[in-house]
N, C-alpha and C positions, 0 to 999 in steps of 0.2 A: 508586887514588882511588875512594871509594865516592861515586857520582854523586848518588844519592838523598839520602845524608846531607848532602852539600854543599849541594844545593838547599834541603833542609829548614832547614839551619843559616842560610842567608842570607835565608830567609823568603819565598821566591818562591811565587807562586801557580801558575805554569804554565811549563814549559820544553818547547819544540817542536823536535825534530831534523828537518831537511828535507833530503831527498835526491831528486834527479831525474837519472837516468842519462844521457839523451841530451844534457843540456847540461853535466853534470859539476857541477851545483849541490850543494854541502855548506854547509848554513847551519844556524844555531841561532837561535831566537827565544826571548827570556826576558821573560816578564811578571812583574814583581816585585809590583806592587800596582795594583788597580783601585778602590781605596776612594774616592778623590777624583774619579775619572773614567776613561775609557779610557786605557790605557797608551800613551803616545806617546814615541817615541825613534828615533833614526836607524839605518840599517843600514850597518855598516862592513864594507868588503872589505879583507882583510889577509892576507898570506902567513904564516900562523902555522906555526911549526915543528912543533908537535904540536897534536892535536885538543883535548887537555886544556887547552892555552893559550887556545884559542878560547872553550872553556866558561868558564874562569875569567874571561876578559875580559868576556863577555856578562853573566855574573852580576854582576860588579862594576859595570859600566857601567849595567845597567838598575836596580840598587838605587839608584845615584846619581840617576838620573832621577826616581825617586819623591820623593826628598828636594829635588831641584831644583824640581820642580813645587809641592811643598807649600810651600817657603819663598818662592817667587815668588807665591804666592797664586792659582795656576791650578787649575781644576778638571779636572785630569789626573792620571793615574797615571804609573807608571814602567815603561818597557819598552826594549828594545834588541834588535837583531839583528846577527849577524856572518855574513859569508860567507867561507869559507876559500878563498882563491885570490889570485893576483897581479892587481891591477887594471890593470897595464900590459899584461898579456898575455891575460887571460881575461875582461875586461869586454865583454859583448855583450848584444844585445837578448834573445835567447832565454833566457839564464841569468836575467836580471833579470825577464822576464815569468814565468818558472817560479817564482821567489821570490814574485812578486806573487800568484801562485795560492795560495800557502801563507798569505799574509797575509790574503787574502780568505776562506779557510776558517775563520779565527778569528772572523768575524762582527762585527768592529769591537772586539774586546777589545784588540787591538793596531793602532796606526796608525804607519806608518813615515815616515821622513824621511831626508834626506842626512846622511852622515857622512864620515869618513876614507875615501877610495877611491871615493866615489860623488859625483854632482852632479845638477844640474837635468835633464839629459838621461837620466840613470839613473831619476829619479823619473818622467819621462815614460814610459819603458818599463814601469815598474811599474804606472802608472796605467792602462795598457791592459788590466790584468787585475783591477785592484781599485780602489775608490773610497776605501780606507782608507790614503791616502797624502797627505802634505803637502809643501811646498816644490816643487811643480810649477811650470812656467813661467808667467809672468804672462799669456802669450797663451791658457793654458788656464784662466784664472781663479784662479791660484794666487798665492802670495806671492813666488815666485822665490827668489833667493839669500838665505839668511838671515844670511850673514857680516857684512853692514854693521850689522845690528841687535845681533849678538853683540859686534862690536867696540865699538859705542857703550856697550853695558852694561858692557864691561870698562873702558872710558875713565871712565865715571861712577863705576865701583867703585874705580878708582885714585884719583880725587879724594876719595872718602870715606876711603880709607886715609891719603892725605896729610893730610887734616883731622885724622884721629885721631893721627897721629905728629907733625906739625909745627904743629898749631894752626890752620892755614888750608889751603884747598884749591887754592892756586895751584900750577901746574906750572912755572911760568917758572924756568928755571935747574935744574930737577930733572933728574937723569940716570937714563934708563931703558934697561935691557938686555932686549931682546926676543928670545926664543928661538922661531924659526919665522916664515918670511916668507911664509906662505900668505895666503889671503884675509883672515883676521881679523887677522893680524899686519900686513899692509899697510894695511888701514883704520885699525887702531889707531895706526900710524905717523902717518898723516894728522892724526888728532885731537891727538896729543901734540905733533907739531912745530908745529902751529897755535897751540898754547898756550904755546910757547917752551921746550918740554922739549929736552934734549940726548939723542938716541937712538942706541943701539948695537943692531945687529941681526945675527942669524946664521941659517943654514939649511944643510942638507946639499945642497940643490939650488942651485947658483950662479946660475941664471937668475932665480930668485925673489928673491934677494938683490940682484941687479943692478937689478931694477925698482924696489925700494925706495930703493937708494942713488941712482939717476938721477933718480928723481922727487921724493924728499923730502930729499935730501943728508944722509942718516944715515950713520953710520960702521959698516963691516963688521968683524965679530969672527969668528975662526975658531971652528967649532962647539964644540970641547972647551974653549975658553978663555972662553966666555960665563959660566961659573960664577965666574970670578975677576975679572970686571969690577968696578972701584971705582964702582958706581952706587948710587943711592938705592933704586931700584925694580927688581925682576926680574919680567918679565911672560912666563912660559912660555906659548907658543901653538903648541906642537907636540904630541907624544904625551906620555904620562904616566910616572909612576915616576921623575921626574928629581930629586925632593927625597928624599934618601936619606942613609945613613951616610956616603957618600964625598963628596957635594956639600955637605952642610950645613956642615961645618967650613971650607969654601972661601968661603962667602958673606960679603960685605961689606955686602950689602943690608939696609936697615931694614924693607923691604916686599916681600912676594911677592904679586903680583896679576896673573893672567893667564887666558887663554881656554882652556888645555888641560884635558882631563878627567883625573881620577885622578892629580894631580900628586904627591900623597904615596905613596910606595912602601908604606909601612906607616902607615895613617891614625893609629892611637893613638900609636904610637912617635914618628913624626917630627913630627906636629903639636906634641907636647909638647916635642921637641927645639928646634923653632923658637921656642916660647915661652921656653924656658930660655935661648936665645941672644939674646932681645930682638928677635926679627924678627916683625913683624905679618903674619900670613897671612890672606889673604881666601880663604875656602873656595871651591874651583874651581866647584862646582855652583851657587854662589850668584852669583858675579861673571860667569860665563859663560852665565846663564840667558837672555840676550837672544835666542839662536837659538830656544830653546824657546818663549819668549814670542811670537816672530814666527810660528812654524809653528802655535802654539796658536790664535793669532787666526784662521788659516786654517779651523780647524775650525768656528768660530762665524761666520765671514764676515769676510774680510780687510780691514784697514784699516791702512795703513802709518803713518799719523799716531798711531792708537791703540797700535801696537805699539811705536813709539819712546817714547811717553809712558809706557807701562808699564815699558819698560826703564830709564827714569830712575828708577823706584822701587828699583832695585838700590842705589842710593846710600843711601836711608833704611834699607833691609834690612840692609846691612852695618853701619851705625851702630848699629842695635839689637843686632846680633850682638856687637859690640865692647863695648857696655854690659853685656850679659849676661855675657860672658867675664871682664870686669874685676870685675864684682860677685861672680861665683861663683869667681873665680880658677881658671878652666878654659880649655883651649885653644879657639880660636875654632871649630874643626871640631866640637868637642863641643857648643859653644853653638848653632851652627846646626842641628845634628842634633836637639838637644832641641826647638828651635822647630818644626822640621818634624814631629817625632813628636807634639807636643802637638796640632797642627793635624789630623793623621791621626787620632789617637785621639779627638778630639772629634767629627769627622765620623762615625767608625765607631760611636760610641755613639748618635748620632742614628739611624743606619741600623738599629740593633738595636732601636730603640723600636718596639713593635708598634702598628699603627694601629687 
């Protein structure tokens, strides 16, 4: 793999490899774009099999953050970080404070936040070394857990999809299969059940599923069988790459709308396959933008009310994307990317105008 060729191809501004021997820190920070503002994106801790997998992941995730911020109308760029390690065994204060020092060295070009394998406590550790961190506990003046806002954005996004497919946004009687019973999946359950939807849920961690089943009376499905559920809507809220050659032929869903990042294994190929199968796809970085909206507010001065109101806008954004996709006869992922690129391009032109 030619690293520099890969970075150039994806259009990144900066990629930083971070190593600190005493803590065992191995991390990569990828800044895709700062055209609209500082690059904001979470730090993911994952037990990658190969270092190349970590690089590929951080490049893909950071690019998606650029598009997510642009489509959401935020004055933020796209960035992401990954830490190579097992969050169950290697998560400790010293390691994340070491990571925080690397974030600080970038002078605000990258602002970090929580992601898979990290949480509020981790953000507190990072905060000890840098001010360029969001999602810190409310007791320290931060916004706290972004999951409720992410889930709310997914919920209103599902309603936009239902409006597009069925002509009205009512969820009463609709069947929804949720993959992932983490915080976003759990909060999403709450919204859907309240609206009268029939919910099926799965997760590889039984304790998480049990919480949802006990609290919301939803139905458990074995992890591998979630793709075969006869439901109206599929809401992926775990890891990405689950929409692929093997799973698409199994889908009976009319709508795919969930909180996971990078749901399409191959963006161009699988978005088009969904369109050919008559399945409406809500681009993941659009429908799951609530978390970014939440921590983005923290940069400007946090207001929970403003964050929730801004997340409601995901509904209108998706309706606009569906209109463009129908008019141009293109997949929804292509339509959303076009809208994002147009905004970035227009701001870049303004920045190039000499005063």
